[in-house]
VOGU-3710 file (C-alpha; in Angstrom, 3 decimals, decimal comma):
1> xxxxxxxxxx> -12,313/-3,991/-2,789  -12,325/-2,279/0,593  -10,552/-3,432/3,726  -12,311/-3,611/7,089  -13,385/-0,365/8,705  -12,335/1,008/12,053  -14,008/3,846/13,970  -11,742/6,473/15,526  -13,176/8,869/18,101  -11,411/12,157/18,776
11> xxxxxxxxxx> -11,179/13,137/22,443  -12,473/16,629/23,247  -9,087/17,749/24,738  -7,952/21,383/24,773  -10,082/23,159/22,217  -8,933/26,345/20,538  -11,367/28,888/19,112  -11,286/28,821/15,297  -11,204/31,873/13,040  -13,808/30,548/10,613
21> xxxxxxxxxx> -17,523/30,998/11,172  -17,997/27,220/11,107  -16,185/25,190/13,764  -14,147/22,283/12,430  -11,558/19,674/13,309  -8,508/18,723/11,258  -7,347/15,335/9,989  -3,939/15,119/8,360  -3,928/12,178/5,950  -0,597/10,754/4,832
31> xxxxxxxxxx> -0,557/8,086/2,137  1,866/5,277/1,391  2,577/5,391/-1,486  2,585/9,191/-1,680  0,201/10,855/-4,113  -2,779/8,523/-3,642  -6,260/10,022/-4,170  -8,062/11,071/-0,968  -11,860/11,177/-0,726  -13,835/12,688/2,145
41> xxxxxxxxxx> -17,429/11,433/2,276  -17,112/10,245/-1,366  -15,859/13,652/-2,596  -12,338/13,872/-4,056  -10,272/16,283/-1,934  -6,749/15,927/-3,351  -3,662/13,752/-3,129  -1,757/12,626/-0,055  -0,391/13,901/2,107  -3,175/16,413/2,787
51> xxxxxxxxxx> -4,825/18,224/5,711  -8,630/17,941/5,738  -11,028/20,237/7,606  -14,062/18,355/8,923  -17,307/19,556/10,440  -18,217/17,856/13,710  -19,795/14,472/13,123  -19,141/11,138/11,435  -17,103/11,046/8,223  -15,555/8,464/5,912
61> xxxxxxxxxx> -12,060/8,927/4,521  -11,175/6,731/1,550  -7,788/6,488/-0,182  -7,393/5,025/-3,680  -4,617/4,411/-6,187  -4,583/2,239/-9,308  -2,943/-1,141/-8,628  -3,744/-0,992/-4,896  -6,670/-2,023/-2,677  -8,858/0,836/-1,431
71> xxxxxxxxxx> -8,281/1,959/2,165  -11,023/3,540/4,285  -11,731/4,661/7,820  -14,862/5,990/9,469  -14,223/8,574/12,151  -16,064/10,946/14,445  -14,677/14,476/14,340  -14,857/16,980/17,167  -14,475/20,761/17,134  -10,859/21,947/17,401
81> xxxxxxxxxx> -9,366/18,444/17,319  -6,423/17,428/15,151  -5,422/13,888/14,335  -3,052/12,157/11,922  -3,931/9,137/9,786  -1,530/7,115/7,660  -3,129/5,093/4,881  -0,814/2,284/3,821  -2,172/0,725/0,645  -1,693/-2,936/-0,251
91> xx> -0,903/-3,966/-3,830  -3,617/-5,915/-5,616
//
């Protein structure tokens, strides 16, 4: 089961040139409880808390843990932006 989705848009703000050849933004995902599985665009990326590098564009972040409802957010990432998300999971 997945809760409702919310779209978060990153403001362009002060952008810093990035060292990599591909420009990205950063999303730091914290999970409650800690250690939940984090998926970026349906690909497992690790366990929370975790920093994620995103190409510019629309992405879906999903957080899962056995015994809890899935949590997801759709967001639009911009180059050089950093944002923090906290995924608080509800018990099933």
